[in-house]
Structures are given as C-alpha cells and as structure tokens.
C-alpha positions as CSV (number, residue, x, y, z in Angstrom):
1,X,89.2,-53.2,-134.0
2,X,87.6,-50.9,-136.6
3,X,84.3,-52.4,-137.9
4,X,83.5,-50.5,-141.1
5,X,80.3,-50.9,-143.0
6,X,82.1,-50.1,-146.2
7,X,85.6,-49.7,-147.7
8,X,85.8,-46.9,-150.2
9,X,88.6,-46.8,-152.8
10,X,89.8,-43.8,-154.7
11,X,90.6,-44.8,-158.3
12,X,92.5,-42.5,-160.7
13,X,93.2,-45.3,-163.3
14,X,97.0,-44.7,-163.0
15,X,100.0,-46.8,-162.0
16,X,98.7,-47.7,-158.5
17,X,95.2,-48.7,-159.5
18,X,95.8,-52.5,-159.2
19,X,97.7,-52.0,-155.9
20,X,95.0,-49.9,-154.5
21,X,92.3,-52.4,-155.2
22,X,94.5,-55.3,-154.0
23,X,95.1,-53.5,-150.7
24,X,91.4,-52.7,-150.4
25,X,90.5,-56.4,-150.8
26,X,93.2,-57.4,-148.3
27,X,91.8,-54.8,-145.9
28,X,88.3,-55.9,-146.4
29,X,89.3,-59.5,-145.4
30,X,91.2,-58.2,-142.4
31,X,88.3,-56.0,-141.2
32,X,85.5,-58.5,-142.2
33,X,83.8,-56.1,-144.6
34,X,82.8,-57.1,-148.1
35,X,81.1,-53.9,-149.1
36,X,83.3,-51.9,-151.4
37,X,82.8,-48.6,-153.2
38,X,85.1,-47.7,-156.1
39,X,84.9,-43.9,-156.7
40,X,86.4,-41.3,-159.0
41,X,85.9,-37.6,-158.7
42,X,85.9,-35.1,-161.6
43,X,86.9,-32.1,-159.6
44,X,85.3,-28.8,-160.6
45,X,85.0,-25.9,-158.2
46,X,82.9,-23.7,-160.3
47,X,79.6,-24.3,-162.2
48,X,80.8,-25.2,-165.7
49,X,79.5,-23.3,-168.7
50,X,76.8,-25.0,-170.7
51,X,79.0,-25.7,-173.7
52,X,81.3,-27.9,-171.5
53,X,78.5,-30.1,-170.1
54,X,78.4,-32.5,-173.0
55,X,82.1,-33.1,-172.8
56,X,81.9,-33.6,-169.0
57,X,79.0,-36.0,-169.4
58,X,81.0,-38.0,-172.0
59,X,84.0,-38.1,-169.7
60,X,81.8,-39.2,-166.8
61,X,80.3,-42.1,-168.9
62,X,83.8,-43.3,-169.9
63,X,84.9,-43.4,-166.3
64,X,81.7,-45.1,-165.1
65,X,82.3,-47.8,-167.7
66,X,85.9,-48.3,-166.5
67,X,84.8,-48.6,-162.9
68,X,82.0,-51.0,-163.9
69,X,84.5,-53.2,-165.7
70,X,86.6,-53.4,-162.5
71,X,83.5,-54.1,-160.4
72,X,82.5,-56.9,-162.7
73,X,85.8,-58.6,-162.2
74,X,85.6,-58.2,-158.4
75,X,82.1,-59.6,-158.1
76,X,83.5,-63.1,-158.8
77,X,85.4,-62.7,-155.5
78,X,82.1,-62.4,-153.6
79,X,82.3,-58.7,-152.8
80,X,79.3,-56.3,-152.9
81,X,80.6,-53.6,-155.2
82,X,79.2,-50.2,-156.0
83,X,80.8,-47.5,-158.3
84,X,80.5,-43.8,-158.2
85,X,81.8,-41.0,-160.5
86,X,81.1,-37.7,-158.8
87,X,81.5,-34.2,-160.2
88,X,82.2,-31.2,-158.1
89,X,84.3,-30.0,-155.2
90,X,86.7,-32.6,-153.8
91,X,85.9,-32.6,-150.1
92,X,82.1,-32.1,-150.5
93,X,82.0,-35.0,-152.9
94,X,84.1,-37.3,-150.6
95,X,81.9,-36.3,-147.6
96,X,78.9,-37.6,-149.6
97,X,80.6,-40.9,-150.2
98,X,81.9,-41.3,-146.6
99,X,78.7,-40.6,-144.8
100,X,78.4,-44.1,-143.3
101,X,81.0,-45.8,-141.1
102,X,83.8,-46.4,-143.6
103,X,87.5,-46.8,-144.2
104,X,89.1,-45.1,-147.2
105,X,92.0,-46.5,-149.4
106,X,93.9,-43.9,-151.4
107,X,97.3,-43.6,-153.1
108,X,99.6,-40.7,-152.2
109,X,101.4,-38.2,-154.3
110,X,103.6,-35.3,-153.5
111,X,104.1,-32.0,-155.4
112,X,106.6,-29.3,-154.6
113,X,104.6,-26.3,-155.6
114,X,101.1,-27.2,-154.4
115,X,99.2,-29.7,-152.2
116,X,98.2,-32.9,-154.0
117,X,94.7,-34.3,-154.1
118,X,95.7,-37.0,-151.6
119,X,97.1,-34.4,-149.2
120,X,93.8,-32.4,-149.3
121,X,91.9,-35.6,-148.7
122,X,94.0,-36.4,-145.6
123,X,93.3,-33.0,-144.2
124,X,89.7,-32.8,-145.1
125,X,88.2,-36.3,-144.4
126,X,88.0,-37.6,-140.8
127,X,87.7,-41.4,-141.2
128,X,90.4,-44.1,-141.1
129,X,92.5,-43.9,-144.3
130,X,94.8,-46.6,-145.6
131,X,97.5,-44.9,-147.7
132,X,99.2,-47.0,-150.4
133,X,102.6,-45.6,-151.3
134,X,104.4,-48.6,-152.8
135,X,104.2,-51.7,-155.0
136,X,102.8,-51.1,-158.5
137,X,100.9,-54.4,-159.4
138,X,100.5,-55.6,-162.9
139,X,97.2,-57.2,-161.8
140,X,94.8,-57.3,-158.8
141,X,96.6,-59.6,-156.3
142,X,95.6,-59.2,-152.6
143,X,97.3,-62.5,-151.9
144,X,100.7,-60.8,-152.6
145,X,100.4,-58.5,-149.6
146,X,102.4,-59.8,-146.6
147,X,102.8,-57.9,-143.4
148,X,105.6,-59.2,-141.2
149,X,106.5,-56.0,-139.2
150,X,104.3,-53.2,-138.0
151,X,105.5,-49.9,-136.5
152,X,103.1,-48.0,-134.3
153,X,104.4,-44.6,-132.9
154,X,102.6,-43.4,-129.8
155,X,102.6,-40.2,-127.7
156,X,99.9,-41.4,-125.3
157,X,97.2,-39.2,-126.8
158,X,93.8,-40.7,-127.4
159,X,94.5,-40.8,-131.2
160,X,97.7,-42.7,-130.8
161,X,96.3,-45.1,-128.2
162,X,93.4,-45.9,-130.5
163,X,96.0,-46.5,-133.3
164,X,97.9,-48.8,-130.9
165,X,94.8,-50.9,-130.1
166,X,94.2,-51.3,-133.9
167,X,97.9,-52.1,-134.4
168,X,97.8,-54.8,-131.7
169,X,94.8,-56.5,-133.3
170,X,96.2,-56.4,-136.8
171,X,99.5,-57.8,-135.5
172,X,97.5,-60.6,-133.9
173,X,95.5,-61.4,-137.0
174,X,98.4,-61.2,-139.4
175,X,101.0,-62.7,-137.1
176,X,103.2,-59.7,-137.7
177,X,105.7,-58.4,-135.2
178,X,104.7,-55.1,-133.7
179,X,107.2,-52.4,-132.6
180,X,105.8,-49.6,-130.5
181,X,107.8,-46.4,-130.6
182,X,107.7,-43.4,-128.4
183,X,109.8,-40.3,-129.1
184,X,110.7,-37.9,-126.4
185,X,110.9,-34.5,-128.1
186,X,114.4,-33.5,-127.3
187,X,114.4,-30.2,-129.0
188,X,111.3,-29.0,-127.1
189,X,113.0,-29.8,-123.9
190,X,116.1,-27.9,-125.0
191,X,114.0,-24.9,-125.8
192,X,112.7,-24.9,-122.2
193,X,115.9,-25.8,-120.3
194,X,119.3,-24.4,-120.9
195,X,121.6,-26.3,-118.5
196,X,123.0,-29.5,-120.2
197,X,122.9,-31.6,-117.0
198,X,119.3,-30.6,-116.3
199,X,118.4,-31.4,-119.9
200,X,119.8,-34.9,-119.7
201,X,118.2,-35.5,-116.3
202,X,114.8,-34.3,-117.6
203,X,115.0,-36.4,-120.8
204,X,115.9,-39.5,-118.7
205,X,112.9,-38.9,-116.4
206,X,110.6,-38.6,-119.4
207,X,112.0,-41.9,-120.8
208,X,111.5,-43.7,-117.5
209,X,108.0,-42.3,-117.2
210,X,107.2,-43.3,-120.8
211,X,108.5,-46.8,-120.2
212,X,106.2,-47.3,-117.2
213,X,103.2,-46.1,-119.3
214,X,104.0,-48.4,-122.2
215,X,104.5,-51.4,-120.0
216,X,100.9,-50.8,-118.6
217,X,99.2,-50.6,-122.0
218,X,101.3,-52.9,-124.2
219,X,102.5,-55.9,-122.2
220,X,104.1,-58.6,-124.3
221,X,104.9,-56.3,-127.2
222,X,108.3,-54.9,-128.2
223,X,108.7,-51.2,-127.6
224,X,111.4,-48.6,-128.0
225,X,111.8,-45.2,-126.4
226,X,114.1,-42.7,-128.0
227,X,114.6,-38.9,-128.1
228,X,114.9,-36.5,-131.0
229,X,112.6,-35.0,-133.6
230,X,109.6,-37.3,-133.7
231,X,109.0,-37.5,-137.4
232,X,112.7,-38.1,-138.1
233,X,112.9,-40.9,-135.6
234,X,109.7,-42.5,-136.9
235,X,111.1,-42.5,-140.4
236,X,114.3,-44.1,-139.3
237,X,112.5,-46.9,-137.5
238,X,110.0,-47.4,-140.4
239,X,112.7,-48.5,-142.8
240,X,112.3,-52.2,-141.7
241,X,108.5,-52.1,-141.3
242,X,105.9,-53.2,-143.8
243,X,103.2,-51.0,-142.3
244,X,103.0,-47.9,-140.1
245,X,99.8,-47.5,-138.0
246,X,99.6,-43.9,-136.9
247,X,97.3,-41.6,-135.0
248,X,96.3,-38.5,-137.1
249,X,96.9,-36.0,-134.3
250,X,98.7,-35.8,-131.0
251,X,98.6,-34.4,-127.6
252,X,100.4,-31.7,-125.8
253,X,103.7,-32.3,-124.1
254,X,103.8,-28.7,-123.1
255,X,102.3,-28.2,-126.5
256,X,102.7,-31.2,-128.8
257,X,104.8,-34.2,-129.5
258,X,102.7,-35.5,-132.2
259,X,100.7,-32.8,-133.8
260,X,99.1,-33.4,-137.1
261,X,102.3,-31.9,-138.6
262,X,104.2,-34.9,-137.4
263,X,101.8,-37.4,-139.1
264,X,102.0,-35.2,-142.2
265,X,105.8,-35.2,-142.2
266,X,105.9,-39.0,-141.9
267,X,103.4,-39.5,-144.7
268,X,105.2,-37.1,-147.0
269,X,108.6,-38.6,-146.4
270,X,107.9,-42.3,-146.1
271,X,107.6,-44.8,-148.9
272,X,105.7,-47.3,-146.6
273,X,102.0,-47.9,-146.5
274,X,100.3,-46.1,-143.7
275,X,97.1,-46.7,-141.8
276,X,96.0,-43.3,-140.5
277,X,93.6,-43.4,-137.5
278,X,91.5,-40.3,-136.6
C-alpha cells in the first residue's frame, strides 16, 4: 500500500471544493496519513509588470485567508494542516509542493479547445493522484464516501500491477468488491493478421494466456477478460464501479495496450473517481 508522508489537495474554491476536501480526509484515513497541504496556484508564466504586483499581493492574501479558514475547521478533526498559495508556473509550483512522498487530490475539468489545468497536472506530476469527478457536497463530509465496487484494469505492466496491489489492499480495507479487467486489444491484432480464422485463434490464445496470468497474481478476486478497444471496454465496465484504480502507463503488446493515452481517454470520458498510480 502507498504510505505517503503528506496528502496535498488542489483547491480552486469552486463547486467541488467540499468534495475534494472530503475525499482527501477519507483518503488520509485510508492511507494512515494525517498531514494535509491545501494549496492554490496563481498561475503566471511571465514576470508581471510592477504595477500589477499590488493587485497580485492582495489576491494572494485573500486566497491565503480562505485556505486558513478551511484549515482552522479541519484542525478540530486532528489533522496537521498547512496551506500554500503559490505564484508562478503551474508544474514548477506543484513540483515544489510535491517534493516529499505525497499523494495529490484534484478535481478534473475538460475543455474542447485547450488542455485544462487538471490535464496538465496529470501529465506533468509523477505522484499518485486521486481524481475527483463527481458529487458536489454542500459541506465537508468524508463519512458520506462509500466504496462498494472497485474496477482495476491491468495489462500486466509494472504500472498496472502496482495499481492492482493497491486496489487489492483498498478492497480489503473498505470491504469493497474488486473486479480486475484485462482487455485484449482486438484492433491491434487485426492490424497484424488478416485471416479471420487466425485472428480468432490468436485472440483466444491471448485470452487464455491472460487468464493464467491473472489467476497467478489475483487469486480469490473476480476478474474478466474481454477484447476490443481498451479505453472503451474500461468505460463500459466502470459504469457500476465507485472507483477506478488505474496505472498511469502501460506496456507493449507489440507496442502498447495501455499506453498513457488509454489512461487519458478513461479519465476524460469517465464520471467516476479515479486513483491514478504512476
């Protein structure tokens, strides 16, 4: 299981704020870590002109006061809370916060025309990230979070096997049912082999081989092996899950089953909370 020294929570003071903090508290209890950092970044890629500095300083003070107010409320719950408002480039600022062994909690947004801040964080920061995509809370309520079913897709890469070990442990602690999913990349096979009979034979061989591998590493857990486009099959199976635990990258299957693009597609198109494991 992950044993972080600190859980860091990105706060933008919008609709998901209470949900983000609730999930951070729930996660801190799960991971036995009571050190929390609440942070907000005022992103600025260029050195601001001097006449803007007083306005930036005023904005920073307002945000620091808001974070301090949240921290004061949480201290009654016996957490060690620190707050940080940083000014500067996004990834450089986050790297400064995430120097020590940490888990990050963020919300996720999608934009059609440009990458969102959360997408840039996911690509630029290499620590475990818990992505909150649902449930706007009217107050901080970690006790409302119930996990009854976990989905863990694997491709047998080191990333996905690490995610699987974490999924098994979280399943044990929360008494949640764990479904392990492996997707044989049917289209990749069809791109290599043209004869339909050989395609079906090869897919069946891959499914049998995958079953043997899963039985070795996940005895006593439910698993399913299917074929198709990995991200699409994962999204289908995730509809009945409360949490997806996912390796951030994949391995080659004559190239890749589960490249970062698959994880990215799942995150962008799912409305489920996702624990992304690097």
